[in-house]
C-alpha positions as CSV (number, residue, x, y, z in Angstrom):
1,M,30.4,155.0,138.5
2,Q,30.8,158.3,140.0
3,F,34.1,161.0,140.1
4,S,34.0,160.4,143.9
5,D,35.3,156.8,142.7
6,I,38.4,158.0,140.7
7,P,41.2,158.9,143.0
8,G,42.7,162.1,142.5
9,H,42.2,164.7,138.8
10,I,40.3,167.0,141.3
11,E,41.2,169.7,138.2
12,L,39.4,167.7,135.7
13,K,36.6,166.4,137.3
14,N,36.1,170.3,137.9
15,Q,36.9,170.7,134.3
16,L,34.2,168.5,132.8
17,K,31.5,169.7,135.3
18,S,32.0,173.5,134.4
19,M,31.8,172.5,130.7
20,V,28.5,171.2,131.8
21,S,27.0,174.0,134.0
22,A,28.9,176.8,131.5
23,N,26.8,175.2,128.7
24,R,30.2,175.0,126.9
25,L,29.9,170.9,126.1
26,S,31.0,170.1,123.1
27,H,29.3,166.9,121.0
28,A,32.7,165.2,120.7
29,L,35.1,164.8,123.2
30,L,38.3,162.6,122.9
31,F,39.7,161.2,126.3
32,S,43.0,160.7,126.1
33,G,45.0,158.9,128.5
34,R,48.0,155.9,128.7
35,E,47.0,152.4,130.5
36,G,46.2,153.0,133.7
37,S,45.4,156.4,133.8
38,G,41.3,156.2,134.3
39,A,40.0,157.3,131.1
40,L,37.5,155.1,130.7
41,S,36.5,155.4,134.5
42,M,36.7,159.0,133.9
43,A,34.0,158.7,130.4
44,M,32.2,156.5,132.4
45,A,31.7,158.9,135.6
46,F,31.2,161.5,133.1
47,A,28.0,160.2,131.3
48,Q,26.4,159.2,134.6
49,Y,26.7,162.3,135.8
50,L,25.2,164.0,132.7
51,V,22.2,161.7,132.5
52,C,21.7,162.0,136.8
53,E,18.4,163.0,137.6
54,K,19.3,165.4,140.4
55,V,22.1,167.3,138.3
56,N,19.5,167.8,135.5
57,G,16.8,168.6,137.6
58,Q,14.5,166.1,137.0
59,S,14.1,164.2,140.6
60,P,9.9,164.1,140.9
61,V,8.5,166.8,142.9
62,L,7.6,165.7,146.5
63,P,5.5,166.6,149.3
64,T,6.6,168.4,152.2
65,E,4.3,167.2,154.8
66,V,0.9,165.0,155.0
67,S,-2.3,167.0,155.6
68,L,-4.4,165.6,158.0
69,F,-7.6,167.1,156.8
70,G,-7.1,166.1,153.4
71,A,-6.3,169.7,151.9
72,E,-3.8,169.8,149.0
73,Q,-0.4,169.6,150.2
74,D,2.3,171.9,149.7
75,Q,5.0,171.0,147.2
76,V,8.8,171.3,146.8
77,S,10.0,171.4,143.1
78,H,13.2,170.6,142.9
79,S,15.1,172.7,140.9
80,P,18.6,171.4,138.9
81,E,21.5,171.4,141.1
82,K,25.4,171.1,139.6
83,G,26.8,169.5,142.6
84,E,30.0,168.1,142.9
85,D,28.9,164.9,142.0
86,S,26.2,162.9,140.5
87,C,24.2,161.8,143.1
88,G,24.4,158.1,142.8
89,K,20.8,157.4,144.0
90,C,18.4,157.8,141.5
91,P,17.2,155.1,138.7
92,A,19.6,157.2,136.3
93,C,22.4,156.7,139.0
94,V,21.3,153.5,139.6
95,K,21.0,152.2,136.3
96,S,24.7,153.9,134.9
97,K,26.4,152.4,137.7
98,A,25.0,148.6,136.4
99,I,26.3,149.2,133.0
100,A,22.3,149.1,132.2
101,H,21.3,153.1,130.9
102,P,19.2,153.1,127.6
103,D,20.8,156.3,126.6
104,I,24.3,155.1,127.4
105,H,25.7,153.2,124.5
106,Y,29.0,151.3,124.3
107,S,31.0,150.3,121.6
108,F,34.5,148.1,121.5
109,P,36.8,146.2,120.2
110,V,35.0,142.6,119.4
111,I,36.4,139.3,117.8
112,P,34.7,137.0,115.6
113,K,32.3,134.6,117.4
114,N,32.1,132.7,114.0
115,A,34.5,132.7,110.9
116,G,33.5,135.1,108.5
117,S,30.8,136.4,110.4
118,P,31.4,140.6,111.8
119,S,30.9,141.1,115.4
120,V,29.9,143.7,116.8
121,S,29.7,145.3,120.6
122,S,25.9,144.3,121.3
123,D,27.3,140.4,120.6
124,F,29.4,140.2,123.7
125,F,27.8,143.0,125.9
126,T,27.0,140.8,128.9
127,Q,30.8,139.9,129.0
128,W,31.6,143.6,128.8
129,R,29.0,144.6,132.0
130,N,31.2,141.8,134.0
131,F,34.6,142.8,132.8
132,I,34.2,146.7,133.5
133,S,32.1,146.0,136.7
134,A,35.4,144.1,138.0
135,N,38.0,146.4,137.3
136,S,37.7,149.8,135.2
137,Y,41.2,150.3,135.0
138,Q,42.0,146.9,132.4
139,N,43.2,147.4,129.0
140,V,42.2,146.0,125.8
141,Y,44.5,143.1,125.9
142,D,43.0,141.7,128.6
143,W,39.3,142.2,127.1
144,L,40.0,140.3,124.1
145,N,42.3,137.8,126.1
146,G,39.5,137.1,128.1
147,L,37.3,136.8,125.2
148,N,39.0,133.9,123.5
149,E,39.5,132.3,126.9
150,E,35.7,131.7,126.9
151,F,35.1,131.1,123.4
152,K,38.1,129.1,122.6
153,T,37.9,130.6,119.0
154,A,40.5,129.2,116.5
155,N,41.7,133.1,116.3
156,T,43.5,133.8,119.4
157,V,44.4,137.4,120.5
158,S,47.9,137.2,119.6
159,N,47.4,136.4,116.1
160,K,44.0,137.9,115.2
161,Q,43.7,141.4,116.5
162,G,40.2,142.6,117.8
163,N,38.4,145.7,115.7
164,I,35.5,147.8,115.6
165,T,33.7,146.6,112.2
166,A,31.6,148.3,109.8
167,R,28.5,147.1,111.0
168,E,29.0,148.2,114.4
169,C,29.4,151.4,112.9
170,E,26.1,151.1,111.4
171,E,24.7,149.6,114.3
172,I,25.5,153.1,116.3
173,L,24.1,155.5,113.9
174,L,20.8,153.3,114.1
175,K,21.1,154.0,117.6
176,L,22.2,157.4,117.7
177,N,19.3,158.6,115.3
178,L,16.8,157.1,117.7
179,K,15.1,159.3,120.2
180,S,16.5,159.1,124.0
181,F,14.6,157.2,126.3
182,E,14.9,158.4,130.0
183,S,17.3,161.5,129.9
184,G,18.0,164.3,128.0
185,Y,21.3,163.0,126.5
186,K,22.0,160.0,124.0
187,I,25.9,159.2,124.9
188,L,28.2,156.9,123.3
189,I,31.3,156.0,124.8
190,M,33.9,154.3,122.3
191,W,36.2,152.5,124.1
192,A,39.6,152.0,122.1
193,P,39.0,154.1,118.5
194,E,42.6,153.0,117.8
195,Y,40.7,149.9,116.4
196,L,38.6,151.7,114.6
197,G,40.1,151.6,110.6
198,K,38.9,153.2,107.8
199,E,34.9,151.9,108.5
200,G,35.1,155.0,110.9
201,N,34.4,157.0,108.1
202,K,30.7,156.2,108.1
203,L,30.9,157.9,111.6
204,L,32.2,161.6,110.2
205,K,28.6,162.8,109.2
206,M,27.0,162.3,112.7
207,I,30.4,163.1,115.0
208,E,30.6,166.5,112.8
209,E,26.6,167.0,112.7
210,P,25.3,165.0,115.5
211,P,21.5,164.7,116.6
212,A,20.4,167.3,119.4
213,D,21.8,166.5,122.7
214,T,24.3,163.5,121.5
215,L,27.7,163.5,122.7
216,F,30.2,161.1,121.5
217,I,32.7,160.3,124.2
218,L,36.1,158.6,122.5
219,V,38.5,156.7,125.2
220,A,41.9,156.3,124.0
221,E,45.7,155.4,124.9
222,D,47.4,156.5,121.8
223,E,46.1,159.0,119.9
224,S,48.4,158.4,116.6
225,Q,46.5,155.0,115.8
226,I,43.1,157.6,115.3
227,L,41.8,158.1,112.1
228,P,43.0,162.1,111.6
229,T,38.9,162.9,110.1
230,I,37.9,161.7,113.5
231,I,40.5,163.4,115.4
232,S,39.8,167.1,113.8
233,R,36.2,166.5,115.1
234,T,36.8,166.5,118.3
235,Q,37.7,168.0,121.5
236,L,40.7,166.5,123.3
237,V,40.8,166.2,127.0
238,K,43.9,164.7,128.6
239,I,43.5,162.3,131.5
240,P,46.8,162.6,133.4
241,S,48.4,159.6,135.1
242,F,47.9,159.2,138.9
243,E,49.9,160.3,141.7
244,N,51.8,157.7,143.5
245,S,49.8,159.0,146.6
246,E,46.8,158.6,144.4
247,I,47.2,155.0,144.0
248,A,48.4,154.2,147.3
249,G,45.1,156.1,148.7
250,Y,43.3,153.7,146.5
251,L,44.5,150.1,147.2
252,I,44.0,150.8,150.9
253,N,40.8,152.2,150.5
254,H,39.3,149.8,147.8
255,L,41.3,146.6,147.7
256,K,42.1,147.0,152.1
257,I,46.4,147.0,151.6
258,S,48.4,147.6,154.0
259,G,49.8,151.4,154.0
260,E,53.5,150.1,153.5
261,R,53.0,147.7,151.0
262,A,50.7,150.2,148.9
263,S,53.3,152.7,148.9
264,A,55.3,149.9,147.6
265,I,53.1,148.9,144.9
266,A,52.4,152.7,143.9
267,A,56.2,153.3,143.2
268,V,56.4,150.6,141.0
269,A,53.5,151.2,139.2
270,E,54.4,154.7,138.0
271,G,50.9,156.4,137.9
272,N,49.6,153.2,135.8
273,M,46.5,151.9,138.1
274,R,45.7,148.7,136.1
275,E,49.8,147.5,136.7
276,A,49.1,148.6,140.8
277,I,46.0,146.4,141.0
278,L,47.5,143.2,139.1
279,S,50.9,143.4,141.3
280,T,48.4,143.2,144.6
281,Q,46.8,140.3,142.7
282,H,50.2,138.4,142.2
283,A,51.5,139.2,145.2
284,A,52.9,135.6,145.8
285,E,55.3,137.0,143.3
286,D,58.7,137.5,144.9
287,W,60.2,139.7,142.1
288,L,63.4,140.5,144.1
289,H,63.9,136.4,144.3
290,F,64.2,136.8,140.7
291,A,66.0,140.2,140.7
292,R,68.7,138.5,142.7
293,E,69.2,135.4,140.4
294,W,69.3,137.2,137.3
295,M,71.9,139.3,138.4
296,N,73.6,136.4,140.1
297,S,73.4,134.3,137.0
298,I,75.3,137.5,135.3
299,L,78.2,138.3,137.4
300,K,79.0,134.4,139.0
301,N,76.7,131.4,138.1
302,G,77.0,131.7,134.5
303,P,75.3,130.6,131.3
304,V,73.2,127.3,132.8
305,A,71.5,129.4,135.6
306,Q,70.8,132.4,133.4
307,V,68.8,129.6,130.5
308,K,67.2,127.9,133.9
309,L,66.2,131.2,135.0
310,G,64.6,132.3,131.7
311,E,62.9,129.1,131.3
312,E,61.6,129.8,134.8
313,L,60.6,133.0,133.9
314,N,58.9,131.8,130.6
315,K,56.1,130.0,132.6
316,I,54.8,133.1,134.2
317,G,52.8,134.7,131.4
318,R,53.4,138.0,129.0
319,E,51.7,140.1,131.9
320,K,53.7,139.2,135.1
321,Q,56.8,138.9,132.4
322,K,56.3,143.3,131.9
323,Q,55.5,143.8,136.1
324,F,58.9,141.7,136.8
325,F,60.8,144.1,134.3
326,S,58.5,147.1,135.8
327,Y,60.3,145.9,139.3
328,M,63.7,145.8,137.9
329,I,63.2,149.5,136.6
330,H,61.8,150.1,139.9
331,L,65.1,149.1,141.5
332,M,67.6,150.6,139.4
333,E,65.8,153.8,139.6
334,Q,66.6,153.7,143.4
335,S,69.8,152.3,142.7
336,M,70.5,155.5,140.8
337,R,69.2,158.0,143.2
338,F,71.4,156.1,145.7
339,S,74.4,156.3,143.4
340,A,73.9,160.3,143.2
341,L,72.5,160.7,146.6
342,N,73.8,158.3,148.8
343,K,70.6,157.7,150.2
344,H,67.3,155.5,149.9
345,Q,63.7,156.6,149.6
346,D,61.9,155.3,152.6
347,L,59.0,153.6,150.9
348,L,62.2,150.6,150.1
349,Q,62.3,147.3,152.0
350,E,65.2,146.3,153.9
351,K,66.0,143.7,151.8
352,E,65.7,146.0,148.3
353,Q,68.1,148.3,150.2
354,E,70.6,146.0,150.5
355,F,70.2,145.4,146.7
356,T,70.4,148.4,145.5
357,D,73.5,149.0,148.0
358,R,75.2,146.2,146.5
359,F,74.1,146.7,142.9
360,S,75.4,150.2,143.3
361,G,78.9,148.9,144.4
362,R,78.7,147.3,141.1
363,T,77.8,149.9,138.7
364,G,78.0,153.4,138.3
365,F,75.0,155.9,137.4
366,F,75.7,155.3,133.7
367,Q,75.3,151.6,133.6
368,Q,72.2,151.8,135.7
369,E,70.8,154.3,133.2
370,A,71.3,152.1,130.2
371,I,70.2,149.0,132.1
372,I,67.0,150.7,132.5
373,G,66.5,151.7,128.9
374,E,67.1,148.0,127.9
375,L,64.5,146.9,130.5
376,E,61.5,149.8,129.1
377,K,62.9,148.0,125.6
378,G,62.3,144.8,126.8
379,I,58.6,145.5,128.0
380,Y,58.2,147.1,124.4
381,Y,59.0,143.9,122.9
382,I,56.7,141.7,125.0
383,E,53.4,143.6,124.5
384,R,54.6,142.4,121.2
385,N,54.6,139.0,121.4
386,A,58.2,138.5,121.2
387,N,59.6,135.1,122.1
388,F,60.4,135.7,125.9
389,K,63.4,133.5,126.3
390,M,65.2,134.4,123.0
391,L,64.5,138.0,124.9
392,F,65.8,137.4,128.0
393,M,68.8,135.6,126.8
394,A,69.8,139.0,124.9
395,M,69.4,141.1,127.2
396,T,71.2,139.0,129.5
397,I,73.9,139.1,127.1
398,K,73.9,143.1,126.9
399,F,73.8,143.4,131.2
400,Y,77.2,141.3,131.1
401,H,78.7,143.8,128.9
402,I,76.8,146.5,130.8
403,I,77.8,145.8,133.9
404,K,81.3,143.8,133.2
405,Y,83.1,146.1,130.3
406,N,81.0,149.2,130.7
407,S,79.7,149.0,127.3
408,L,76.3,148.6,125.1
409,I,76.3,145.9,122.4
410,L,73.4,146.2,120.1
411,I,71.8,142.6,119.2
412,N,69.3,142.7,116.3
């Protein structure tokens, strides 16, 4: 992966390249960014940049021209070129892109293949290569859920969390103590170090005093879940969320989405590339229809319609439920904007404008703000495997009181 494959983040890319050119590269980096920020993509692009033969001046010596009379040919030595990006064409770049470079190692959470037998990343490397090649903006849930579906283990992802095992740490030490095969660097990209428990203490000495030209890149979403002893030995690199324009541009250029639809998806995704890509894959879902049905069941149709809608939404799965709540938050934010400024954003479709107009007519700014707060809590609970039908009915009752009586009741 090249830097050019990742939209935006220009300042960050320049910062990483300047660390290399100025010889200020730390031996352990922590790439920290929220879900969908492209932290893993950035780590992979940076690793490819480091091993690129053009960047490191390892391109072969080439003749300038063929001699007609067999005289010794003039030669051009290719000196290091710290360019804007890796070349993407040398053998090192080709292998990096294919996730097959022998000096770039990956570590990530796994689930046991067999009960009582700890697994390591190399056991699932074929699945990992396919997973990342398809979409490097996915999260740990996507990865572990995919493994569970493939192997049909008794330990489902919902009640058996993946982890990075002690045996995995031992394999990392073994790999990084070997000499590099091709490039000047040995690089370990550890995805989701939050899943590294006390076993991570095995890596402390290696992280603090690694062999020459050895680089750790940890890629995390939540720094607070990482062992403090590991964080203290790393240099933090903050990965910002994407701008809406960057997400829209990516959807247009890479997924061939129309400009209008890409802008609408980007507005709902709020900087999360994963959510934006998922939204394009589930385009048939009419979230506005569900939004209308929900509000009508609260204000007009009553409990029977609420139960029916809850059962319908329960069937679409956890990720789509989160998408629907995110879409509702987007509509509420537009209602707040309309309540405060009496005008819509251009990205809203005509039917969405009609919805926000009517909703703003029944609710005020602070009621809409309270509903957004409940929807955000709803996403939080869905991520923690709450019973959706119970959650949906509890939220429906809260919305009724917020809208009807301008009050917020608490339901445990």
